[in-house]
C-alpha positions in Angstrom: -66.9 -7.6 24.2 -68.9 -7.1 20.6 -73.0 -6.1 20.7 -74.6 -8.1 17.4 -78.2 -7.9 16.2 -80.4 -10.2 16.5 -81.2 -12.3 13.1 -84.2 -9.7 11.2 -86.8 -12.8 10.1 -88.9 -10.4 8.6 -91.0 -7.0 8.2 -94.1 -5.6 9.1 -95.9 -2.1 8.9 -98.8 -1.2 10.9 -100.7 -1.3 7.4 -99.3 -4.7 6.2 -100.7 -5.7 9.7 -103.6 -4.3 8.5 -104.2 -5.7 5.9 -103.5 -9.6 7.2 -106.2 -8.8 9.8 -108.4 -7.5 7.7 -108.3 -10.4 4.7 -105.1 -12.4 4.5 -105.4 -13.1 1.2 -104.8 -9.5 0.4 -101.6 -9.5 2.8 -100.9 -12.2 0.0 -101.6 -10.3 -3.1 -99.7 -7.2 -1.6 -96.6 -8.5 0.4 -96.4 -12.0 -2.0 -97.2 -11.4 -5.5 -97.3 -7.6 -5.2 -99.8 -7.4 -7.6 -100.1 -4.2 -8.8 -102.7 -2.1 -6.8 -104.6 1.4 -9.3 -104.1 4.3 -7.3 -107.5 6.0 -5.6 -109.0 9.2 -5.1 -109.9 9.2 -1.5 -105.8 7.3 -1.0 -104.3 10.2 -3.3 -106.0 12.6 -1.8 -104.9 12.1 1.8 -101.2 11.7 0.3 -101.7 15.4 -0.6 -103.7 16.8 2.2 -100.6 15.1 4.1 -98.1 16.4 2.1 -100.1 19.7 2.9 -100.1 19.5 6.2 -96.4 18.8 6.3 -95.2 22.3 4.3 -97.2 24.0 6.4 -95.5 23.9 9.1 -92.0 24.4 7.3 -93.7 28.7 8.1 -93.0 30.6 10.3 -95.7 29.9 13.0 -97.3 33.1 12.4 -97.6 32.5 8.6 -99.3 28.9 9.0 -103.4 29.6 8.3 -106.5 28.4 6.5 -105.5 30.4 2.7 -101.1 29.1 3.4 -102.8 25.7 4.0 -105.1 26.0 0.4 -102.2 28.2 -1.3 -100.0 25.1 -1.1 -102.7 23.0 -2.3 -102.8 22.9 -6.4 -98.4 22.7 -6.4 -98.5 19.7 -4.1 -101.1 17.9 -6.2 -98.8 19.1 -9.3 -95.9 18.0 -7.6 -97.8 14.5 -7.3 -99.1 14.7 -10.7 -95.2 15.3 -12.5 -94.0 12.1 -10.6 -96.2 10.1 -12.3 -98.8 11.2 -14.6 -101.2 8.8 -14.6 -102.7 10.1 -11.1 -104.7 12.3 -13.7 -106.0 9.5 -15.2 -108.7 8.9 -11.9 -110.8 11.1 -13.3 -113.7 11.4 -16.3 -113.4 14.8 -16.7 -112.1 18.3 -15.5 -114.8 19.3 -13.5 -114.3 15.4 -11.3 -111.0 17.3 -10.3 -112.0 20.0 -9.5 -114.5 18.0 -7.1 -111.4 16.1 -5.5 -109.7 19.0 -5.1 -112.4 20.7 -3.6 -112.9 17.9 -1.1 -109.0 18.4 0.2 -109.9 22.1 0.7 -112.7 21.1 3.3 -110.4 18.6 4.9 -107.6 21.4 4.8 -109.9 24.0 6.1 -111.9 22.1 8.8 -108.2 21.0 10.6 -107.7 24.6 12.0 -111.0 23.9 13.1 -109.3 20.8 14.9 -105.6 22.0 15.9 -104.5 25.7 16.3 -100.8 25.3 14.1 -99.5 28.5 15.0 -98.8 27.5 19.0 -97.2 24.5 17.8 -94.0 23.0 16.9 -93.7 19.4 15.9 -89.7 18.1 16.4 -90.3 15.8 13.9 -93.1 15.9 10.7 -92.7 12.0 8.4 -90.1 10.6 10.9 -89.1 6.8 9.9 -88.8 4.4 12.3 -87.5 0.9 13.5 -86.9 -1.3 15.7 -86.6 -4.8 15.4 -88.1 -7.5 18.8 -86.1 -10.1 20.3 -87.5 -12.5 18.0 -86.2 -10.8 15.2 -89.2 -9.5 13.4 -88.2 -5.6 12.5 -91.2 -3.1 12.7 -91.4 0.2 10.7 -93.6 2.7 9.2 -93.3 6.6 9.4 -95.1 9.2 11.4 -97.0 11.6 10.7 -95.9 14.1 13.5 -94.0 14.0 16.6 -94.0 16.7 19.4 -92.5 17.2 21.9 -93.0 19.1 25.6 -90.6 21.2 26.9 -91.2 18.3 29.6 -90.0 15.3 27.4 -93.4 14.2 26.8 -94.3 12.8 23.6 -97.8 13.0 21.6 -97.7 11.1 19.0 -100.2 12.8 15.8 -101.8 10.3 12.7 -103.4 13.2 10.3 -106.9 11.0 8.9 -108.1 11.8 5.7 -111.4 8.9 6.3 -114.1 9.8 9.0 -114.1 9.4 12.6 -115.2 5.6 13.6 -118.1 4.4 15.8 -117.2 3.0 18.9 -116.9 -0.2 17.8 -113.9 0.3 15.0 -111.7 2.8 17.4 -109.6 -0.3 18.8 -108.8 -1.2 15.5 -107.4 2.8 14.0 -105.7 2.9 17.8 -104.1 -0.4 17.0 -101.9 2.0 14.4 -101.1 4.2 17.2 -99.9 1.3 19.5 -97.6 -0.1 17.3 -95.6 3.4 16.7 -95.6 3.9 19.9 -94.2 0.7 20.4 -91.5 0.9 18.1 -91.5 4.6 19.7 -90.4 2.3 23.4 -88.9 0.5 21.4 -86.2 2.9 20.2 -86.4 5.1 22.6 -86.8 3.7 26.3 -90.1 6.2 27.1 -93.6 5.2 26.2 -95.1 8.4 24.5 -96.7 10.8 27.1 -100.4 11.1 24.1 -101.4 9.2 20.8 -103.7 11.3 18.5 -105.4 10.9 15.4 -107.0 13.3 13.7 -110.0 12.7 11.1 -110.4 15.2 8.3 -113.0 13.3 6.8 -117.2 14.2 7.8 -117.5 16.5 10.5 -113.6 16.2 11.7 -113.1 14.9 15.0 -110.0 14.2 16.8 -109.0 10.9 19.4 -106.5 10.4 21.9 -105.5 8.3 23.4 -102.9 7.6 27.0 -100.9 4.4 26.2 -99.3 2.8 29.8 -96.7 -0.2 29.1 -99.0 -2.7 29.8 -100.9 -1.2 26.8 -97.3 -2.0 24.4 -96.6 -5.4 25.8 -99.9 -6.1 25.1 -99.6 -4.6 21.4 -95.6 -6.5 21.3 -97.9 -9.8 22.1 -100.5 -8.8 18.4 -98.1 -8.0 16.5 -95.8 -11.7 17.0 -99.2 -13.6 17.3 -100.0 -11.8 13.9 -96.3 -12.4 13.0 -97.2 -16.5 14.1 -99.7 -16.9 12.1 -97.9 -14.9 9.0 -95.2 -17.4 9.2 -98.3 -20.6 9.0 -99.4 -19.1 5.8 -96.0 -19.0 4.7 -95.3 -22.8 5.2 -98.7 -23.9 4.7 -99.5 -21.6 1.7 -102.9 -21.5 2.4 -104.1 -17.6 2.3 -107.9 -17.1 3.8 -109.8 -14.6 2.0 -112.2 -13.2 4.2 -114.9 -10.9 3.2 -115.7 -7.7 4.1 -117.6 -4.9 2.8 -113.9 -3.6 2.2 -113.9 -6.2 0.0 -116.4 -3.6 -3.1 -112.9 -1.4 -3.3 -110.4 -4.3 -3.8 -108.7 -4.6 -7.0 -108.3 -8.4 -6.2 -111.8 -9.6 -6.3 -111.2 -11.3 -10.3 -108.3 -13.8 -7.9 -110.3 -13.6 -5.4 -112.1 -17.4 -4.2 -115.1 -15.0 -2.6 -116.0 -13.5 -5.8 -115.7 -17.0 -8.1 -111.9 -15.8 -8.8 -108.6 -18.6 -8.7 -105.3 -16.7 -7.2 -102.3 -17.3 -8.9 -99.5 -19.5 -7.5 -97.9 -18.8 -4.6 -94.1 -16.7 -5.9 -90.9 -18.2 -4.1 -90.7 -15.2 -2.1 -90.5 -14.0 1.6 -92.1 -11.3 3.6 -89.1 -10.3 4.5 -86.8 -10.4 1.7 -85.9 -6.9 1.2 -85.2 -6.0 4.6 -82.3 -8.7 5.0 -80.0 -7.3 2.5 -80.8 -3.9 3.6 -82.0 -3.2 6.6 -82.8 0.5 6.1 -85.0 0.2 2.9 -88.6 1.6 3.2 -89.3 1.8 -0.1 -91.4 -0.9 0.0 -93.4 -1.0 2.6 -94.4 -4.6 5.0 
């Protein structure tokens, strides 16, 4: 008997799910319109710090020191700059860039106060994971780090270069981790023992959560409800703008009705198009 995979109706990542929950119009601009956005200093700094922490674990355990991490920073920034010179345009002058790099150094130093990398041997780093739910929705994303204990228990680790959220926003932060845990559970049949968010901004903090099957089933229901809401917007053509403090950092205010703008006509594009032809294409994270 030949087993067939369910037809994929679309794809969703934690970041795009977060976009829709924050503002459906933002989701539309990013996924349907695919409007360009200027790189932000905070986002690019996060990319560089993530790259340093990923490569730190290429070193033998005894060499994973603060100085070794700081030595990796400049080469990783230069590599990113070589790939896309527009990142250099984020800064008004060399002094501003130097301050930006200094903040990245502070985050790397803070990391060593939160974890001891000489005592860790990650099973996976920057792991791409995907799973198809019974309804045909493809969930996918990149896990920063996966630790596996000798007993087989799994810990999912994500680095955040912002500050830890207050109690009112912890649930939103944990949604991303539960999303990854759901994908891993569907892939491997094992619920991760621990979800760990390592915040490198502010004073530095580690947020830990132990999920169970009920948590992940609830996350699956939430994800499917989100997709149903996205499909309703696709059919109706209505993508509601939701004003919040995050609007201050949005590149699309000129097109947003909340700021007197008018969105362009909705293009004839579906959020699942990129995965119907190539299931493993992860370059466009939806």
